[in-house]
N, C-alpha and C positions, 0 to 999 in steps of 0.2 A: 326643170333645172338640171336634171341629169344631162339632157342633150346640150345645155350650155357647158357643162364641164367637158363633154366629148368634143364639142366644137373647139373649145380652148386648146384641148391636147392635140387635135388633128389639123387644126387651121394653120397653114403655112404663113398666113398674113399676120395673125397673132404672134407667131413665133419669131417673125422678122422685125417685130416691134416690141422688144423686151419690156420697155416701161409700161406700154399698154397691156401686155399680158399680165405683168405684176400686179397693176392696179386692178384689173378685172378679177384676178385670182383672189386677191385680198377682199374685194367687195363680196365675192361669193363665200369666202371664209366667214365674214362677219354676218352675212345675212342667210346663208344656207349651209351652216357647218356640217349637218349629217350628209348632205349631198356630197360635199367635198370629201368627207371621210371615206365615202364608198369608193373614191378614186384615189386614195391617199398614196398607195404604192405607186400607181402609174404617174401621178404628179411629181413625186420625189425622184422617180428614175428619169423622168423627162428633164427635170432640172438639173439633175447631176450630169447630164450629157450635154448641157448648153450653159457655158459659164456666163454668157451675157444675160440670159434669162434669170439665172440664179442671182447674179450680182444685182439685177434690177429688183428682183423680189426682195432680198435682204436690205437693199438700200431704201426701198418704199416702206419696209417694216419699221424702220427707225422712227418714223413719225407716229407710230402706234405703241412705242416703247416707253418704259419710264425713264425720265431723264434725271436719274439719280447719280451723283458724282461717283468716280471710281472707289474713293475712300473718304469716310468722314470719321472725325473723333469728337466724342462728347464726354462729359463728366459722369462717372458712374453715380446713379441716383441712390445707392445703398449707403448707409452710414458705415463708419470703420468697423464697428462691431458686427453688423450685418454682413459685411464682406468677409471678415474672418470666419464667420459660421458657414458662409457659402463656400469658402475654400476647404473647410474641414469636410463638408459634405462630398465635395469633388474627390478629395483624398480617401476617404473612407469607401466610396463607391468603387474607385479604381483599385484599391490595395485590400479589398475585402478577402481576397483569396490568396494573397501573397504579401511580399514586402518590397520595397522599392529597390532594394539590393539584388533582388532575384529577377526583376524585369530586365530585359535585354534591349529592347528598341523603344517602344512605346505602348501605352495601354489606352483603349478607348472603350466607351460605352454609349450607345445610342438609347434614347428613350423617345417614344413616338407621341407621348403625350405627358402633361403635367400630372395627370391622374396616376401615372406610374410612380410617383414620389410617395415615399412614406411619411408618416405623421411627423417625423423629426426633421423633415426636409422642406418645411413651409417657407423658409427663407427664399427659396428658388422661386416660389409663386409670388411672394412679395416683390422680388426683383423684376419678375416679368410684369406684374401689374404697374410698377412704377416706371418701367421702361416704356410700356405700351402707353402710358399717360403722357410721358415726356416727348415721345417721338412726334414730330409734326409732319409726318408723311402727307402728301396730298393725294393719297390712295389707300384703299382698304388692304388691310393684311391680317394674316392669322399665323399662329405658330405652327409650323409643320413638324418639327422635331428638335431635339437638343442633344448635343454631344459633350460628354465629360471626357478629357484627355489629359494625358501627361507624355510629354516627349523627353526622352532621356539623352544625355551627352553623347552616348555611344551611338545614337541613331544617325544615320546619314543615307543619302540617296545613292543607289548603285551606279558607279561610273559618272556621277556628276554632282555638282554642288547643289543644284536645284532640280526640282521636278516641275517644270513649267506646264500649266494646264488651265483650262476654264471649267468652272463647275457646271455651267448651264448654258444652253442657248436661250432659255426663257428668261423672263423677268424674275429674279429672286434676290432677296436681301438676307445677308448673314450678319449676326452681331456676335463679336468675340469679346468675351470678359476674361482679362488676365488676372492672376492672383499675385503678381509681383511685376516690377518694371521689366518690360521686354526691350532689350537693347539690340543694336544691329548684330553684335556678335553672339547674342543668346536667343536665337530662334525666331527672330522677327520675320514676319511675312515680307516677301518682296513681290513687287508688282510693276507692271507697265502702265503708266497712267494713260487714261482715255481709251484703253483698248476694248472697252465695252461697246465703243462706238464702230461700227462696221466700216464706215468710210475711212477710218484712220488706219486700217489694217493693211499690211503689204499683201501682194497677190498670194504669197505662199500660204499666209493664214486665211485668206478667204477660200482658197482651195481646200484647206483642211476643214473648215466649216462646212463647205459643200459635202465633203466626204462624211462628216459626222451626220449631217442632216439627211443625206440620202440613205443612209445605212441604219441609223438608229434614232433619228430625229432629236427629241428632247432627253433621251437616255443617254446624256452626254458622257458620263463617267466611263462608259464602255470604251470610248475612243478619245478621251480627252487629253492624253499626253501629247506634248508637242515634241516633234523631232528636232534634231539639233539645227538643221538647215532653216527651219522656221524661226527658231530663237535668233539665229544670226541675222535673218531678214529684219526681225523686229528691232534688234540692237542697232541696226544701221540708222534707223529713223528715231529712236528714243533711248533714254537711259532708264533702267529700272531704278526703283526707289524702295527704301526699307520702311516698313510701317513700325515704328517704335512707339511705345506706350508707356505711360506711367502706370503705376498700380490702380490710382483712382480714375482712370480713363477706360472707356470702351471704343472698340472700333465697329463701324458699321460699313459694309462694303458691297458693292455691286457683284453679284456672282458671275457676271460675264466678263469681268476683267481678267486679263490673263496674269496669273500670279503663282507663287510657289512658297512652300515652307523653306526655312533655311535650318542649318545645323545648330543644335544647342551645344555649346562648347564645355560649359562647367556646372551650370545649375538646371536641375530638371524643370521644364516649363509646364506649369499647371494652367489649365484654361477650361472654359465652357463656351461653346458655340451655340447660338440659337438660329435655326433656319426659319425664315419667314416666307410664307407663300403670299403672293400679292395678286391683286386683280388687275389686269391690264388687257388692252386690246391684243398686244403682242402674244401674250399666253393664249388668248382665245383663238387667235389665228394659227398659232403652231399647234394647238390641240387638234386641228382639222387633219393633221398630217399623221396622226396616230391611228393606224388601221386596226 
């Protein structure tokens, strides 16, 4: 099978037929992952120098992706009392070493496992159990990590109202739990709908994804900030929306959607985000390119 990869890389007939090249490469990724991994850098370099081949690959990749909407909102499964306890846990974790008036921008804490919670924080596990029970995803998932966070009114993005980015080239789901109403003027996330779909993107954004893929593959956060000319191209074809939430709602969103935080103007925004790893053929295929 190693010869099959070498043929794919060197054969000008394959390269002159981008769709055929992409389909054959994806087939090898699914069936011979280790062999493709052994040529990961060569394949990424090749695709970064051939936009037609790269576009064909990511267009074909869509059929193996999770077709989960940009954003979904559902009712928080916790009772009012449980949600209040959850909020106190968030505050105590973030402010254990200081006070809110001493924070300058924002404070965050990641946990890689629910096992890192102490015995007084069991309501977080209760939330996760209720959420996992209520989610009707047609795919398997598991908790990767969770983020406790507070964003302060003084926090803003340098030189811009927004910091547009994508979180991942892979399939990933994030769940955001607010502890108060999130209004458009109070730190609501903003997003361009349907931008998790490669075919909807302008050429400038496709080129950006090619750059990310060729240099870091799925370690997207290294290069995920979008330059102003890309945002301008996106704005020509779509209008961004605000993700507003009531206190008793949670947001579930596709990590591939193009989005940004926004400035909190008067009230600190507390919230917890759950990151979900999912099983999909798209992720299995992209894993092939991690050398």
